[in-house]
BAMIVEX-462829 format. One record per residue (C-alpha): residue in three letters; x negated, y negated, z. Coordinates in steps of 0.05 Angstrom, whole numbers, padded with zeros to 5 digits, always signed. Each point is the difference from the previous one (the first is absolute). Last residue first. Layout:
AlaXYZ...
***
This chain:
Unk-01467-02245+01658Unk-00028-00029+00065Unk+00015+00066+00025Unk-00052+00034-00040Unk-00046-00060+00011Unk+00008+00011+00070Unk-00015+00084-00003Unk-00059-00014-00044Unk-00033-00049+00044Unk+00015+00047+00063Unk-00040+00057-00040Unk-00058-00052-00009Unk+00001-00022+00073Unk-00005+00078+00021Unk-00060+00005-00046Unk-00032-00062+00021Unk+00001+00023+00078Unk-00024+00073-00017Unk-00056-00036-00040Unk-00020-00046+00053Unk+00005+00047+00056Unk-00052+00053-00041Unk-00039-00053-00020Unk-00019-00031+00071Unk-00004+00076+00023Unk-00056+00016-00057Unk-00028-00064+00014Unk-00006+00014+00077Unk-00037+00073-00020Unk-00053-00040-00043Unk-00010-00011-00080Unk-00046-00042-00029Unk-00044-00065+00000Unk+00048-00030+00042Unk+00031-00063-00027Unk-00019+00012-00085Unk+00007+00072-00003Unk+00059+00009+00060Unk+00032-00056-00033Unk+00001+00024-00066Unk+00026+00077+00006Unk+00043-00019+00057Unk+00029-00050-00063Unk+00005+00057-00043Unk+00039+00041+00041Unk+00055-00060+00022Unk+00016-00004-00071Unk-00002+00081-00014Unk+00057+00001+00064Unk+00033-00051-00028Unk+00009+00032-00069Unk+00018+00070+00039Unk+00057-00029+00039Unk+00021-00043-00064Unk+00010+00068-00033Unk+00043+00034+00051Unk+00045-00062+00017Unk+00011+00012-00080Unk+00018+00073+00015Unk-00011+00074+00012Unk-00050-00001-00068Unk-00039-00047+00038Unk-00005+00040+00068Unk-00023+00062-00028Unk-00058-00030-00045Unk-00025-00035+00053Unk+00001+00064+00041Unk-00027+00040-00054Unk-00055-00055-00012Unk-00018-00007+00068Unk-00007+00076+00009Unk-00042+00006-00064Unk-00048-00055+00032Unk-00004+00031+00070Unk-00020+00062-00031Unk-00051-00025-00045Unk-00032-00054+00055Unk+00005+00074+00045Unk-00046+00031-00058Unk-00049-00049-00012Unk-00007-00027+00082Unk-00007+00081+00032Unk+00009-00036+00061Unk-00048-00002+00059Unk-00028-00064-00022Unk+00058-00044-00015Unk+00032+00022+00067Unk-00052-00019+00037Unk-00020-00065-00043Unk+00077-00017+00008Unk+00004+00011+00077Unk-00053-00041+00018Unk-00081+00007-00022Unk-00049-00011-00057Unk+00037-00068-00020Unk+00035-00044-00053Unk+00021+00070-00048Unk+00004+00006-00069Unk+00070+00013-00015Unk+00014+00072-00042Unk+00015+00048+00067Unk+00027-00060+00047Unk+00046-00020-00050Unk+00021+00061-00025Unk+00025+00008+00074Unk+00036-00072-00005Unk+00034+00014-00061Unk+00022+00069+00016Unk+00029-00037+00073Unk+00038-00049-00034Unk+00035+00055-00050Unk+00016+00042+00060Unk+00028-00062+00043Unk+00042-00024-00059Unk+00040+00072-00009Unk+00049-00023+00057Unk+00004-00060-00047Unk+00013+00034-00060Unk+00050+00039+00037Unk+00046-00056+00020Unk+00013-00014+00067Unk+00079+00003+00006Unk+00018-00051+00005Unk-00009-00070-00038Unk-00064-00037+00015Unk+00012-00058+00055Unk-00024+00033+00060Unk-00052+00027-00033Unk-00032-00062-00029Unk+00011-00052+00061Unk-00027+00063+00048Unk-00061-00001-00049Unk-00010-00077+00002Unk+00002-00005+00076Unk-00049+00060+00002Unk-00044-00032-00051Unk+00007-00075+00032Unk-00017+00026+00068Unk-00060+00028-00026Unk-00021-00055-00033Unk+00001-00039+00057Unk-00033+00040+00048Unk-00056+00015-00058Unk-00009-00066-00006Unk-00008-00017+00078Unk-00053+00054-00003Unk+00003+00072+00030Unk-00056+00029+00041Unk-00043+00053-00019Unk-00056-00029-00038Unk-00025+00039-00054Unk+00050-00029-00059Unk-00031-00067+00026Unk-00075+00016-00015Unk+00020+00029-00073Unk+00030-00077-00007Unk-00069-00019+00017Unk-00035+00041-00049Unk+00050-00014-00055Unk-00021-00079+00009Unk+00055-00043+00044Unk+00068-00013-00022Unk+00027+00017+00073Unk+00070+00006-00023Unk-00019+00061-00044Unk-00035+00038+00063Unk+00060-00013+00043Unk+00049+00027-00048Unk-00052+00059-00012Unk+00004+00013+00077Unk+00078-00004+00002Unk+00018+00052-00053Unk-00062+00048+00023Unk+00037-00004+00063Unk+00067+00010-00036Unk-00024+00069-00033Unk-00013+00026+00065Unk+00071-00016+00026Unk+00010+00067+00028Unk+00012+00022-00065Unk+00075+00034+00015Unk+00025-00060+00040Unk-00029-00054-00049Unk+00034+00036-00060Unk+00074-00004+00041Unk-00008-00066+00028Unk+00026-00039-00057Unk+00052+00054-00015Unk+00028+00000+00071Unk+00001-00069-00006Unk+00043-00003-00068Unk+00054+00049+00026Unk-00002-00032+00068Unk+00024-00066-00045Unk+00040+00036-00046Unk+00048+00026+00051Unk+00008+00077+00010Unk+00059+00020-00039Unk-00009+00074+00022Unk-00016+00034-00067Unk-00029-00057-00036Unk-00048-00007+00065Unk-00005+00077+00002Unk-00030-00004-00076Unk-00044-00053+00010Unk-00035+00037+00051Unk-00003+00049-00035Unk-00036-00040-00062Unk-00039-00033+00049Unk-00024+00063+00035Unk-00020+00031-00071Unk-00032-00052-00022Unk-00039-00008+00062Unk-00018+00082-00002Unk-00019-00015-00074Unk-00041-00042+00014Unk-00049+00039+00050Unk+00005+00046-00065Unk-00034-00050-00039Unk-00065+00004+00044Unk-00006+00075-00016Unk-00044-00018-00065Unk-00044-00042+00052Unk-00015+00070+00046Unk-00031+00031-00070Unk-00075+00006+00025Unk+00027-00012+00072Unk+00017+00079+00027Unk-00073+00023-00036Unk-00047-00057+00024Unk+00031+00003+00067Unk+00044-00032+00053Unk+00006+00045+00064Unk+00078+00022+00008Unk+00051-00020+00052Unk+00070+00019-00027Unk+00049-00060-00022Unk+00036-00050+00036Unk+00023-00052-00051Unk-00032-00075+00010Unk-00017-00002-00070Unk-00063-00003-00047Unk-00053+00039+00045Unk+00029+00055+00025Unk+00049+00008-00062Unk-00060-00003-00053Unk-00042+00052+00048Unk+00068+00039+00008Unk+00008+00005-00071Unk-00067+00019-00012Unk+00010+00051+00054Unk+00054+00035-00028Unk-00033+00001-00072Unk-00055+00035+00038Unk+00040+00053+00031Unk+00043+00019-00065
***
């Protein structure tokens, strides 16, 4: 039991800003840390659902409801994935060689393209959350878990671009084959649940798979493999596209 709690603590310490007990990272508690990654998404989804229910009960204006829903994921994660998103956007915008893109990923400064895309990201996320029907659907709450199942699976199975960094640390410490199977089964289970719940859930899963395919293609073609920054870039993109897919289904139903 202690080993499981330590594994969960490692995952939350790395992938969230939530206070966790201070424990040393060792092979034994990092072996399945990626399997606990979706639990961070469960916390985010639970908080989004709770806020949506409070908004419906208290008559909170849509603008405030959407603003909090837009910012909640970043508040829970501390922006770790947004950092990778900005770095990857800058690297892709350079149109350089894979080696040059890797250099840009290492640069601690944010470039103009990263700033522009980050502003656009939050603006679109805010607009989608604000105009979605209340309360927050269960499929969207589960989307934060599904995105982390896909992201963790990629870390366990995709080729790595370099022998250093966050992705390399977790990939090499993990029992990659077992972790991949656990996350695959969890992802299939979550995908089946949201598809069964509604048409919006099916659209959400389809969007996630398309973004995941694009992630696999670009990571190999433009970077020579996966890195921690690319993992963050994928996570932010897939969550935004899943949100957009649910919004499109709601909008289409309204038109009909």
